[in-house]
mmCIF file as Biopython writes it, N, C-alpha, C and O atoms, coordinates in Angstrom:
data_model
#
loop_
_atom_site.group_PDB
_atom_site.id
_atom_site.type_symbol
_atom_site.label_atom_id
_atom_site.label_alt_id
_atom_site.label_comp_id
_atom_site.label_asym_id
_atom_site.label_entity_id
_atom_site.label_seq_id
_atom_site.pdbx_PDB_ins_code
_atom_site.Cartn_x
_atom_site.Cartn_y
_atom_site.Cartn_z
_atom_site.occupancy
_atom_site.B_iso_or_equiv
_atom_site.auth_seq_id
_atom_site.auth_asym_id
_atom_site.pdbx_PDB_model_num
ATOM 1   N N  . MET A ? 1  ? 78.944  8.403  -67.447 1.0 0.0 1  A 1 
ATOM 2   C CA . MET A ? 1  ? 78.940  8.573  -66.019 1.0 0.0 1  A 1 
ATOM 3   C C  . MET A ? 1  ? 79.606  7.374  -65.337 1.0 0.0 1  A 1 
ATOM 4   O O  . MET A ? 1  ? 80.387  7.545  -64.401 1.0 0.0 1  A 1 
ATOM 5   N N  . LEU A ? 2  ? 79.301  6.181  -65.801 1.0 0.0 2  A 1 
ATOM 6   C CA . LEU A ? 2  ? 79.899  4.978  -65.233 1.0 0.0 2  A 1 
ATOM 7   C C  . LEU A ? 2  ? 81.407  4.995  -65.424 1.0 0.0 2  A 1 
ATOM 8   O O  . LEU A ? 2  ? 82.157  4.617  -64.523 1.0 0.0 2  A 1 
ATOM 9   N N  . ARG A ? 3  ? 81.846  5.425  -66.578 1.0 0.0 3  A 1 
ATOM 10  C CA . ARG A ? 3  ? 83.279  5.509  -66.855 1.0 0.0 3  A 1 
ATOM 11  C C  . ARG A ? 3  ? 83.972  6.444  -65.862 1.0 0.0 3  A 1 
ATOM 12  O O  . ARG A ? 3  ? 85.054  6.136  -65.362 1.0 0.0 3  A 1 
ATOM 13  N N  . THR A ? 4  ? 83.351  7.569  -65.585 1.0 0.0 4  A 1 
ATOM 14  C CA . THR A ? 4  ? 83.915  8.526  -64.630 1.0 0.0 4  A 1 
ATOM 15  C C  . THR A ? 4  ? 84.017  7.917  -63.238 1.0 0.0 4  A 1 
ATOM 16  O O  . THR A ? 4  ? 85.028  8.094  -62.559 1.0 0.0 4  A 1 
ATOM 17  N N  . LEU A ? 5  ? 82.982  7.202  -62.808 1.0 0.0 5  A 1 
ATOM 18  C CA . LEU A ? 5  ? 83.016  6.545  -61.505 1.0 0.0 5  A 1 
ATOM 19  C C  . LEU A ? 5  ? 84.142  5.515  -61.422 1.0 0.0 5  A 1 
ATOM 20  O O  . LEU A ? 5  ? 84.838  5.421  -60.411 1.0 0.0 5  A 1 
ATOM 21  N N  . ILE A ? 6  ? 84.309  4.757  -62.484 1.0 0.0 6  A 1 
ATOM 22  C CA . ILE A ? 6  ? 85.371  3.750  -62.515 1.0 0.0 6  A 1 
ATOM 23  C C  . ILE A ? 6  ? 86.743  4.412  -62.487 1.0 0.0 6  A 1 
ATOM 24  O O  . ILE A ? 6  ? 87.632  3.973  -61.758 1.0 0.0 6  A 1 
ATOM 25  N N  . GLU A ? 7  ? 86.913  5.460  -63.273 1.0 0.0 7  A 1 
ATOM 26  C CA . GLU A ? 7  ? 88.195  6.169  -63.299 1.0 0.0 7  A 1 
ATOM 27  C C  . GLU A ? 7  ? 88.510  6.779  -61.936 1.0 0.0 7  A 1 
ATOM 28  O O  . GLU A ? 7  ? 89.656  6.737  -61.487 1.0 0.0 7  A 1 
ATOM 29  N N  . ASN A ? 8  ? 87.513  7.340  -61.283 1.0 0.0 8  A 1 
ATOM 30  C CA . ASN A ? 8  ? 87.722  7.913  -59.954 1.0 0.0 8  A 1 
ATOM 31  C C  . ASN A ? 8  ? 88.132  6.849  -58.953 1.0 0.0 8  A 1 
ATOM 32  O O  . ASN A ? 8  ? 89.009  7.086  -58.123 1.0 0.0 8  A 1 
ATOM 33  N N  . GLU A ? 9  ? 87.514  5.689  -59.019 1.0 0.0 9  A 1 
ATOM 34  C CA . GLU A ? 9  ? 87.862  4.603  -58.099 1.0 0.0 9  A 1 
ATOM 35  C C  . GLU A ? 9  ? 89.283  4.111  -58.351 1.0 0.0 9  A 1 
ATOM 36  O O  . GLU A ? 9  ? 90.015  3.826  -57.403 1.0 0.0 9  A 1 
ATOM 37  N N  . ILE A ? 10 ? 89.676  4.010  -59.606 1.0 0.0 10 A 1 
ATOM 38  C CA . ILE A ? 10 ? 91.042  3.601  -59.947 1.0 0.0 10 A 1 
ATOM 39  C C  . ILE A ? 10 ? 92.045  4.622  -59.422 1.0 0.0 10 A 1 
ATOM 40  O O  . ILE A ? 10 ? 93.074  4.249  -58.859 1.0 0.0 10 A 1 
ATOM 41  N N  . MET A ? 11 ? 91.753  5.899  -59.602 1.0 0.0 11 A 1 
ATOM 42  C CA . MET A ? 11 ? 92.657  6.945  -59.106 1.0 0.0 11 A 1 
ATOM 43  C C  . MET A ? 11 ? 92.745  6.908  -57.585 1.0 0.0 11 A 1 
ATOM 44  O O  . MET A ? 11 ? 93.822  7.108  -57.023 1.0 0.0 11 A 1 
ATOM 45  N N  . LEU A ? 12 ? 91.631  6.656  -56.919 1.0 0.0 12 A 1 
ATOM 46  C CA . LEU A ? 12 ? 91.623  6.565  -55.466 1.0 0.0 12 A 1 
ATOM 47  C C  . LEU A ? 12 ? 92.478  5.385  -54.996 1.0 0.0 12 A 1 
ATOM 48  O O  . LEU A ? 12 ? 93.230  5.510  -54.030 1.0 0.0 12 A 1 
ATOM 49  N N  . GLN A ? 13 ? 92.364  4.258  -55.668 1.0 0.0 13 A 1 
ATOM 50  C CA . GLN A ? 13 ? 93.170  3.088  -55.309 1.0 0.0 13 A 1 
ATOM 51  C C  . GLN A ? 13 ? 94.658  3.346  -55.530 1.0 0.0 13 A 1 
ATOM 52  O O  . GLN A ? 13 ? 95.487  2.925  -54.723 1.0 0.0 13 A 1 
ATOM 53  N N  . ARG A ? 14 ? 94.996  4.025  -56.600 1.0 0.0 14 A 1 
ATOM 54  C CA . ARG A ? 14 ? 96.403  4.362  -56.861 1.0 0.0 14 A 1 
ATOM 55  C C  . ARG A ? 14 ? 96.937  5.315  -55.795 1.0 0.0 14 A 1 
ATOM 56  O O  . ARG A ? 14 ? 98.051  5.148  -55.300 1.0 0.0 14 A 1 
ATOM 57  N N  . ALA A ? 15 ? 96.140  6.302  -55.451 1.0 0.0 15 A 1 
ATOM 58  C CA . ALA A ? 15 ? 96.552  7.262  -54.423 1.0 0.0 15 A 1 
ATOM 59  C C  . ALA A ? 15 ? 96.771  6.546  -53.091 1.0 0.0 15 A 1 
ATOM 60  O O  . ALA A ? 15 ? 97.712  6.852  -52.359 1.0 0.0 15 A 1 
ATOM 61  N N  . GLU A ? 16 ? 95.900  5.599  -52.790 1.0 0.0 16 A 1 
ATOM 62  C CA . GLU A ? 16 ? 96.041  4.848  -51.539 1.0 0.0 16 A 1 
ATOM 63  C C  . GLU A ? 16 ? 97.332  4.027  -51.542 1.0 0.0 16 A 1 
ATOM 64  O O  . GLU A ? 16 ? 98.042  3.983  -50.537 1.0 0.0 16 A 1 
ATOM 65  N N  . LYS A ? 17 ? 97.633  3.383  -52.658 1.0 0.0 17 A 1 
ATOM 66  C CA . LYS A ? 17 ? 98.867  2.592  -52.758 1.0 0.0 17 A 1 
ATOM 67  C C  . LYS A ? 17 ? 100.110 3.470  -52.600 1.0 0.0 17 A 1 
ATOM 68  O O  . LYS A ? 17 ? 101.116 3.036  -52.038 1.0 0.0 17 A 1 
ATOM 69  N N  . LEU A ? 18 ? 100.035 4.690  -53.092 1.0 0.0 18 A 1 
ATOM 70  C CA . LEU A ? 18 ? 101.175 5.608  -53.030 1.0 0.0 18 A 1 
ATOM 71  C C  . LEU A ? 18 ? 101.222 6.398  -51.722 1.0 0.0 18 A 1 
ATOM 72  O O  . LEU A ? 18 ? 102.136 7.193  -51.505 1.0 0.0 18 A 1 
ATOM 73  N N  . GLY A ? 19 ? 100.238 6.177  -50.857 1.0 0.0 19 A 1 
ATOM 74  C CA . GLY A ? 19 ? 100.210 6.875  -49.578 1.0 0.0 19 A 1 
ATOM 75  C C  . GLY A ? 19 ? 99.849  8.344  -49.703 1.0 0.0 19 A 1 
ATOM 76  O O  . GLY A ? 19 ? 100.329 9.175  -48.932 1.0 0.0 19 A 1 
ATOM 77  N N  . LEU A ? 20 ? 99.005  8.665  -50.675 1.0 0.0 20 A 1 
ATOM 78  C CA . LEU A ? 20 ? 98.646  10.058 -50.927 1.0 0.0 20 A 1 
ATOM 79  C C  . LEU A ? 20 ? 97.300  10.465 -50.343 1.0 0.0 20 A 1 
ATOM 80  O O  . LEU A ? 20 ? 96.872  11.607 -50.515 1.0 0.0 20 A 1 
ATOM 81  N N  . LEU A ? 21 ? 96.630  9.549  -49.657 1.0 0.0 21 A 1 
ATOM 82  C CA . LEU A ? 21 ? 95.346  9.895  -49.048 1.0 0.0 21 A 1 
ATOM 83  C C  . LEU A ? 21 ? 95.576  10.716 -47.787 1.0 0.0 21 A 1 
ATOM 84  O O  . LEU A ? 21 ? 96.580  10.551 -47.095 1.0 0.0 21 A 1 
ATOM 85  N N  . ALA A ? 22 ? 94.645  11.588 -47.507 1.0 0.0 22 A 1 
ATOM 86  C CA . ALA A ? 22 ? 94.726  12.407 -46.295 1.0 0.0 22 A 1 
ATOM 87  C C  . ALA A ? 22 ? 94.585  11.516 -45.060 1.0 0.0 22 A 1 
ATOM 88  O O  . ALA A ? 22 ? 93.834  10.541 -45.068 1.0 0.0 22 A 1 
ATOM 89  N N  . THR A ? 23 ? 95.304  11.861 -44.021 1.0 0.0 23 A 1 
ATOM 90  C CA . THR A ? 23 ? 95.220  11.104 -42.772 1.0 0.0 23 A 1 
ATOM 91  C C  . THR A ? 23 ? 93.998  11.565 -41.983 1.0 0.0 23 A 1 
ATOM 92  O O  . THR A ? 23 ? 93.420  12.613 -42.271 1.0 0.0 23 A 1 
ATOM 93  N N  . ASP A ? 24 ? 93.611  10.771 -40.982 1.0 0.0 24 A 1 
ATOM 94  C CA . ASP A ? 24 ? 92.469  11.138 -40.145 1.0 0.0 24 A 1 
ATOM 95  C C  . ASP A ? 24 ? 92.664  12.501 -39.477 1.0 0.0 24 A 1 
ATOM 96  O O  . ASP A ? 24 ? 91.744  13.318 -39.497 1.0 0.0 24 A 1 
ATOM 97  N N  . PRO A ? 25 ? 93.838  12.772 -38.883 1.0 0.0 25 A 1 
ATOM 98  C CA . PRO A ? 25 ? 94.020  14.103 -38.278 1.0 0.0 25 A 1 
ATOM 99  C C  . PRO A ? 25 ? 93.905  15.247 -39.290 1.0 0.0 25 A 1 
ATOM 100 O O  . PRO A ? 25 ? 93.386  16.313 -38.956 1.0 0.0 25 A 1 
ATOM 101 N N  . GLU A ? 26 ? 94.377  15.042 -40.507 1.0 0.0 26 A 1 
ATOM 102 C CA . GLU A ? 26 ? 94.267  16.075 -41.543 1.0 0.0 26 A 1 
ATOM 103 C C  . GLU A ? 26 ? 92.801  16.315 -41.913 1.0 0.0 26 A 1 
ATOM 104 O O  . GLU A ? 26 ? 92.365  17.457 -42.057 1.0 0.0 26 A 1 
ATOM 105 N N  . VAL A ? 27 ? 92.058  15.233 -42.063 1.0 0.0 27 A 1 
ATOM 106 C CA . VAL A ? 27 ? 90.640  15.351 -42.409 1.0 0.0 27 A 1 
ATOM 107 C C  . VAL A ? 27 ? 89.872  16.018 -41.268 1.0 0.0 27 A 1 
ATOM 108 O O  . VAL A ? 27 ? 89.042  16.895 -41.507 1.0 0.0 27 A 1 
ATOM 109 N N  . ASP A ? 28 ? 90.145  15.607 -40.034 1.0 0.0 28 A 1 
ATOM 110 C CA . ASP A ? 28 ? 89.463  16.202 -38.878 1.0 0.0 28 A 1 
ATOM 111 C C  . ASP A ? 28 ? 89.763  17.691 -38.759 1.0 0.0 28 A 1 
ATOM 112 O O  . ASP A ? 28 ? 88.871  18.481 -38.449 1.0 0.0 28 A 1 
ATOM 113 N N  . ALA A ? 29 ? 91.014  18.080 -39.002 1.0 0.0 29 A 1 
ATOM 114 C CA . ALA A ? 29 ? 91.388  19.489 -38.916 1.0 0.0 29 A 1 
ATOM 115 C C  . ALA A ? 29 ? 90.649  20.304 -39.974 1.0 0.0 29 A 1 
ATOM 116 O O  . ALA A ? 29 ? 90.137  21.384 -39.678 1.0 0.0 29 A 1 
ATOM 117 N N  . LYS A ? 30 ? 90.590  19.802 -41.188 1.0 0.0 30 A 1 
ATOM 118 C CA . LYS A ? 30 ? 89.888  20.515 -42.265 1.0 0.0 30 A 1 
ATOM 119 C C  . LYS A ? 30 ? 88.389  20.557 -41.992 1.0 0.0 30 A 1 
ATOM 120 O O  . LYS A ? 30 ? 87.740  21.573 -42.242 1.0 0.0 30 A 1 
ATOM 121 N N  . PHE A ? 31 ? 87.835  19.458 -41.481 1.0 0.0 31 A 1 
ATOM 122 C CA . PHE A ? 31 ? 86.414  19.410 -41.138 1.0 0.0 31 A 1 
ATOM 123 C C  . PHE A ? 31 ? 86.078  20.464 -40.087 1.0 0.0 31 A 1 
ATOM 124 O O  . PHE A ? 31 ? 85.088  21.184 -40.215 1.0 0.0 31 A 1 
ATOM 125 N N  . ASN A ? 32 ? 86.907  20.552 -39.048 1.0 0.0 32 A 1 
ATOM 126 C CA . ASN A ? 32 ? 86.689  21.546 -37.991 1.0 0.0 32 A 1 
ATOM 127 C C  . ASN A ? 32 ? 86.820  22.967 -38.530 1.0 0.0 32 A 1 
ATOM 128 O O  . ASN A ? 32 ? 86.106  23.870 -38.093 1.0 0.0 32 A 1 
ATOM 129 N N  . GLU A ? 33 ? 87.728  23.163 -39.474 1.0 0.0 33 A 1 
ATOM 130 C CA . GLU A ? 33 ? 87.907  24.478 -40.092 1.0 0.0 33 A 1 
ATOM 131 C C  . GLU A ? 33 ? 86.649  24.881 -40.874 1.0 0.0 33 A 1 
ATOM 132 O O  . GLU A ? 33 ? 86.207  26.028 -40.817 1.0 0.0 33 A 1 
ATOM 133 N N  . ILE A ? 34 ? 86.094  23.928 -41.592 1.0 0.0 34 A 1 
ATOM 134 C CA . ILE A ? 34 ? 84.886  24.206 -42.375 1.0 0.0 34 A 1 
ATOM 135 C C  . ILE A ? 34 ? 83.682  24.415 -41.460 1.0 0.0 34 A 1 
ATOM 136 O O  . ILE A ? 34 ? 82.827  25.259 -41.726 1.0 0.0 34 A 1 
ATOM 137 N N  . LYS A ? 35 ? 83.625  23.645 -40.392 1.0 0.0 35 A 1 
ATOM 138 C CA . LYS A ? 35 ? 82.494  23.682 -39.473 1.0 0.0 35 A 1 
ATOM 139 C C  . LYS A ? 35 ? 82.499  24.915 -38.565 1.0 0.0 35 A 1 
ATOM 140 O O  . LYS A ? 35 ? 81.442  25.323 -38.084 1.0 0.0 35 A 1 
ATOM 141 N N  . ALA A ? 36 ? 83.648  25.503 -38.327 1.0 0.0 36 A 1 
ATOM 142 C CA . ALA A ? 36 ? 83.795  26.596 -37.358 1.0 0.0 36 A 1 
ATOM 143 C C  . ALA A ? 36 ? 82.806  27.755 -37.551 1.0 0.0 36 A 1 
ATOM 144 O O  . ALA A ? 36 ? 82.229  28.216 -36.566 1.0 0.0 36 A 1 
ATOM 145 N N  . PRO A ? 37 ? 82.589  28.241 -38.771 1.0 0.0 37 A 1 
ATOM 146 C CA . PRO A ? 37 ? 81.661  29.368 -38.920 1.0 0.0 37 A 1 
ATOM 147 C C  . PRO A ? 37 ? 80.199  29.028 -38.594 1.0 0.0 37 A 1 
ATOM 148 O O  . PRO A ? 37 ? 79.378  29.930 -38.430 1.0 0.0 37 A 1 
ATOM 149 N N  . TYR A ? 38 ? 79.877  27.744 -38.500 1.0 0.0 38 A 1 
ATOM 150 C CA . TYR A ? 38 ? 78.502  27.302 -38.301 1.0 0.0 38 A 1 
ATOM 151 C C  . TYR A ? 38 ? 78.206  26.997 -36.844 1.0 0.0 38 A 1 
ATOM 152 O O  . TYR A ? 38 ? 77.707  25.915 -36.535 1.0 0.0 38 A 1 
ATOM 153 N N  . LYS A ? 39 ? 78.496  27.907 -35.956 1.0 0.0 39 A 1 
ATOM 154 C CA . LYS A ? 39 ? 78.185  27.696 -34.552 1.0 0.0 39 A 1 
ATOM 155 C C  . LYS A ? 39 ? 76.870  28.380 -34.265 1.0 0.0 39 A 1 
ATOM 156 O O  . LYS A ? 39 ? 76.683  29.489 -34.766 1.0 0.0 39 A 1 
ATOM 157 N N  . PRO A ? 40 ? 75.977  27.848 -33.538 1.0 0.0 40 A 1 
ATOM 158 C CA . PRO A ? 40 ? 76.038  26.577 -32.841 1.0 0.0 40 A 1 
ATOM 159 C C  . PRO A ? 40 ? 75.965  25.401 -33.802 1.0 0.0 40 A 1 
ATOM 160 O O  . PRO A ? 40 ? 75.718  25.571 -34.996 1.0 0.0 40 A 1 
ATOM 161 N N  . ARG A ? 41 ? 76.179  24.228 -33.274 1.0 0.0 41 A 1 
ATOM 162 C CA . ARG A ? 41 ? 76.280  23.015 -34.070 1.0 0.0 41 A 1 
ATOM 163 C C  . ARG A ? 41 ? 75.050  22.780 -34.941 1.0 0.0 41 A 1 
ATOM 164 O O  . ARG A ? 41 ? 75.151  22.211 -36.028 1.0 0.0 41 A 1 
ATOM 165 N N  . ARG A ? 42 ? 73.926  23.208 -34.472 1.0 0.0 42 A 1 
ATOM 166 C CA . ARG A ? 42 ? 72.682  22.971 -35.201 1.0 0.0 42 A 1 
ATOM 167 C C  . ARG A ? 42 ? 72.748  23.547 -36.619 1.0 0.0 42 A 1 
ATOM 168 O O  . ARG A ? 42 ? 72.188  22.963 -37.547 1.0 0.0 42 A 1 
ATOM 169 N N  . SER A ? 43 ? 73.417  24.671 -36.792 1.0 0.0 43 A 1 
ATOM 170 C CA . SER A ? 43 ? 73.520  25.298 -38.108 1.0 0.0 43 A 1 
ATOM 171 C C  . SER A ? 43 ? 74.319  24.450 -39.081 1.0 0.0 43 A 1 
ATOM 172 O O  . SER A ? 43 ? 73.930  24.317 -40.241 1.0 0.0 43 A 1 
ATOM 173 N N  . SER A ? 44 ? 75.428  23.872 -38.634 1.0 0.0 44 A 1 
ATOM 174 C CA . SER A ? 44 ? 76.230  23.030 -39.526 1.0 0.0 44 A 1 
ATOM 175 C C  . SER A ? 44 ? 75.469  21.765 -39.867 1.0 0.0 44 A 1 
ATOM 176 O O  . SER A ? 44 ? 75.534  21.297 -41.004 1.0 0.0 44 A 1 
ATOM 177 N N  . SER A ? 45 ? 74.757  21.207 -38.919 1.0 0.0 45 A 1 
ATOM 178 C CA . SER A ? 45 ? 73.954  20.010 -39.181 1.0 0.0 45 A 1 
ATOM 179 C C  . SER A ? 45 ? 72.853  20.314 -40.183 1.0 0.0 45 A 1 
ATOM 180 O O  . SER A ? 45 ? 72.584  19.511 -41.077 1.0 0.0 45 A 1 
ATOM 181 N N  . ALA A ? 46 ? 72.223  21.456 -40.039 1.0 0.0 46 A 1 
ATOM 182 C CA . ALA A ? 46 ? 71.160  21.847 -40.968 1.0 0.0 46 A 1 
ATOM 183 C C  . ALA A ? 46 ? 71.713  22.020 -42.372 1.0 0.0 46 A 1 
ATOM 184 O O  . ALA A ? 46 ? 71.067  21.643 -43.349 1.0 0.0 46 A 1 
ATOM 185 N N  . SER A ? 47 ? 72.903  22.589 -42.472 1.0 0.0 47 A 1 
ATOM 186 C CA . SER A ? 47 ? 73.531  22.771 -43.774 1.0 0.0 47 A 1 
ATOM 187 C C  . SER A ? 47 ? 73.818  21.429 -44.433 1.0 0.0 47 A 1 
ATOM 188 O O  . SER A ? 47 ? 73.593  21.266 -45.632 1.0 0.0 47 A 1 
ATOM 189 N N  . LEU A ? 48 ? 74.310  20.474 -43.662 1.0 0.0 48 A 1 
ATOM 190 C CA . LEU A ? 48 ? 74.577  19.139 -44.201 1.0 0.0 48 A 1 
ATOM 191 C C  . LEU A ? 48 ? 73.285  18.435 -44.585 1.0 0.0 48 A 1 
ATOM 192 O O  . LEU A ? 48 ? 73.214  17.784 -45.627 1.0 0.0 48 A 1 
ATOM 193 N N  . GLU A ? 49 ? 72.267  18.564 -43.749 1.0 0.0 49 A 1 
ATOM 194 C CA . GLU A ? 49 ? 70.984  17.936 -44.047 1.0 0.0 49 A 1 
ATOM 195 C C  . GLU A ? 49 ? 70.391  18.498 -45.333 1.0 0.0 49 A 1 
ATOM 196 O O  . GLU A ? 49 ? 69.762  17.770 -46.101 1.0 0.0 49 A 1 
ATOM 197 N N  . GLY A ? 50 ? 70.590  19.777 -45.566 1.0 0.0 50 A 1 
ATOM 198 C CA . GLY A ? 50 ? 70.113  20.397 -46.794 1.0 0.0 50 A 1 
ATOM 199 C C  . GLY A ? 50 ? 70.768  19.798 -48.025 1.0 0.0 50 A 1 
ATOM 200 O O  . GLY A ? 50 ? 70.179  19.781 -49.105 1.0 0.0 50 A 1 
ATOM 201 N N  . ARG A ? 51 ? 71.966  19.317 -47.861 1.0 0.0 51 A 1 
ATOM 202 C CA . ARG A ? 51 ? 72.694  18.667 -48.954 1.0 0.0 51 A 1 
ATOM 203 C C  . ARG A ? 51 ? 72.510  17.153 -48.940 1.0 0.0 51 A 1 
ATOM 204 O O  . ARG A ? 51 ? 73.094  16.436 -49.753 1.0 0.0 51 A 1 
ATOM 205 N N  . LYS A ? 52 ? 71.685  16.677 -48.000 1.0 0.0 52 A 1 
ATOM 206 C CA . LYS A ? 52 ? 71.439  15.242 -47.821 1.0 0.0 52 A 1 
ATOM 207 C C  . LYS A ? 52 ? 72.744  14.489 -47.579 1.0 0.0 52 A 1 
ATOM 208 O O  . LYS A ? 52 ? 73.002  13.448 -48.183 1.0 0.0 52 A 1 
ATOM 209 N N  . MET A ? 53 ? 73.567  15.047 -46.673 1.0 0.0 53 A 1 
ATOM 210 C CA . MET A ? 53 ? 74.853  14.467 -46.318 1.0 0.0 53 A 1 
ATOM 211 C C  . MET A ? 53 ? 74.958  14.361 -44.804 1.0 0.0 53 A 1 
ATOM 212 O O  . MET A ? 53 ? 74.303  15.096 -44.065 1.0 0.0 53 A 1 
ATOM 213 N N  . THR A ? 54 ? 75.791  13.435 -44.362 1.0 0.0 54 A 1 
ATOM 214 C CA . THR A ? 54 ? 76.144  13.356 -42.951 1.0 0.0 54 A 1 
ATOM 215 C C  . THR A ? 54 ? 77.561  13.891 -42.790 1.0 0.0 54 A 1 
ATOM 216 O O  . THR A ? 54 ? 78.251  14.145 -43.776 1.0 0.0 54 A 1 
ATOM 217 N N  . ALA A ? 55 ? 77.986  14.059 -41.552 1.0 0.0 55 A 1 
ATOM 218 C CA . ALA A ? 55 ? 79.356  14.505 -41.301 1.0 0.0 55 A 1 
ATOM 219 C C  . ALA A ? 55 ? 80.346  13.482 -41.854 1.0 0.0 55 A 1 
ATOM 220 O O  . ALA A ? 55 ? 81.388  13.858 -42.391 1.0 0.0 55 A 1 
ATOM 221 N N  . ASN A ? 56 ? 80.034  12.201 -41.728 1.0 0.0 56 A 1 
ATOM 222 C CA . ASN A ? 56 ? 80.918  11.161 -42.263 1.0 0.0 56 A 1 
ATOM 223 C C  . ASN A ? 56 ? 80.994  11.210 -43.785 1.0 0.0 56 A 1 
ATOM 224 O O  . ASN A ? 56 ? 82.060  10.984 -44.358 1.0 0.0 56 A 1 
ATOM 225 N N  . ASP A ? 57 ? 79.875  11.504 -44.444 1.0 0.0 57 A 1 
ATOM 226 C CA . ASP A ? 57 ? 79.888  11.657 -45.904 1.0 0.0 57 A 1 
ATOM 227 C C  . ASP A ? 57 ? 80.829  12.782 -46.314 1.0 0.0 57 A 1 
ATOM 228 O O  . ASP A ? 57 ? 81.620  12.644 -47.247 1.0 0.0 57 A 1 
ATOM 229 N N  . LEU A ? 58 ? 80.727  13.890 -45.601 1.0 0.0 58 A 1 
ATOM 230 C CA . LEU A ? 58 ? 81.587  15.042 -45.902 1.0 0.0 58 A 1 
ATOM 231 C C  . LEU A ? 58 ? 83.055  14.694 -45.686 1.0 0.0 58 A 1 
ATOM 232 O O  . LEU A ? 58 ? 83.901  15.045 -46.509 1.0 0.0 58 A 1 
ATOM 233 N N  . LYS A ? 59 ? 83.364  14.014 -44.600 1.0 0.0 59 A 1 
ATOM 234 C CA . LYS A ? 59 ? 84.753  13.630 -44.337 1.0 0.0 59 A 1 
ATOM 235 C C  . LYS A ? 59 ? 85.278  12.678 -45.397 1.0 0.0 59 A 1 
ATOM 236 O O  . LYS A ? 59 ? 86.439  12.777 -45.795 1.0 0.0 59 A 1 
ATOM 237 N N  . THR A ? 60 ? 84.442  11.757 -45.860 1.0 0.0 60 A 1 
ATOM 238 C CA . THR A ? 60 ? 84.854  10.831 -46.919 1.0 0.0 60 A 1 
ATOM 239 C C  . THR A ? 60 ? 85.155  11.597 -48.200 1.0 0.0 60 A 1 
ATOM 240 O O  . THR A ? 60 ? 86.149  11.329 -48.874 1.0 0.0 60 A 1 
ATOM 241 N N  . ASN A ? 61 ? 84.295  12.547 -48.530 1.0 0.0 61 A 1 
ATOM 242 C CA . ASN A ? 61 ? 84.543  13.366 -49.726 1.0 0.0 61 A 1 
ATOM 243 C C  . ASN A ? 61 ? 85.809  14.195 -49.590 1.0 0.0 61 A 1 
ATOM 244 O O  . ASN A ? 61 ? 86.569  14.341 -50.548 1.0 0.0 61 A 1 
ATOM 245 N N  . MET A ? 62 ? 86.035  14.732 -48.410 1.0 0.0 62 A 1 
ATOM 246 C CA . MET A ? 62 ? 87.241  15.528 -48.169 1.0 0.0 62 A 1 
ATOM 247 C C  . MET A ? 62 ? 88.487  14.669 -48.320 1.0 0.0 62 A 1 
ATOM 248 O O  . MET A ? 62 ? 89.477  15.112 -48.902 1.0 0.0 62 A 1 
ATOM 249 N N  . ARG A ? 63 ? 88.451  13.453 -47.808 1.0 0.0 63 A 1 
ATOM 250 C CA . ARG A ? 63 ? 89.594  12.556 -47.915 1.0 0.0 63 A 1 
ATOM 251 C C  . ARG A ? 63 ? 89.897  12.240 -49.386 1.0 0.0 63 A 1 
ATOM 252 O O  . ARG A ? 63 ? 91.059  12.199 -49.790 1.0 0.0 63 A 1 
ATOM 253 N N  . ARG A ? 64 ? 88.876  12.024 -50.160 1.0 0.0 64 A 1 
ATOM 254 C CA . ARG A ? 64 ? 89.059  11.714 -51.585 1.0 0.0 64 A 1 
ATOM 255 C C  . ARG A ? 64 ? 89.572  12.914 -52.358 1.0 0.0 64 A 1 
ATOM 256 O O  . ARG A ? 64 ? 90.393  12.780 -53.265 1.0 0.0 64 A 1 
ATOM 257 N N  . ASP A ? 65 ? 89.082  14.084 -51.992 1.0 0.0 65 A 1 
ATOM 258 C CA . ASP A ? 65 ? 89.521  15.290 -52.694 1.0 0.0 65 A 1 
ATOM 259 C C  . ASP A ? 65 ? 90.951  15.635 -52.327 1.0 0.0 65 A 1 
ATOM 260 O O  . ASP A ? 65 ? 91.495  16.622 -52.822 1.0 0.0 65 A 1 
#
């Protein structure tokens, strides 16, 4: 498991050096696309809470993916 975490961090650093990370507008657009079916807002928040995540956690994961 530790090896996988290290490899993921190395790949993330390489992607950042090569300019392959998603930009803030790209992440925000994808976040809004995912969030759209969960109106009102309370439903999307409940879904994230069920996963023990915040909106920022989700955006960070989206950027890495």
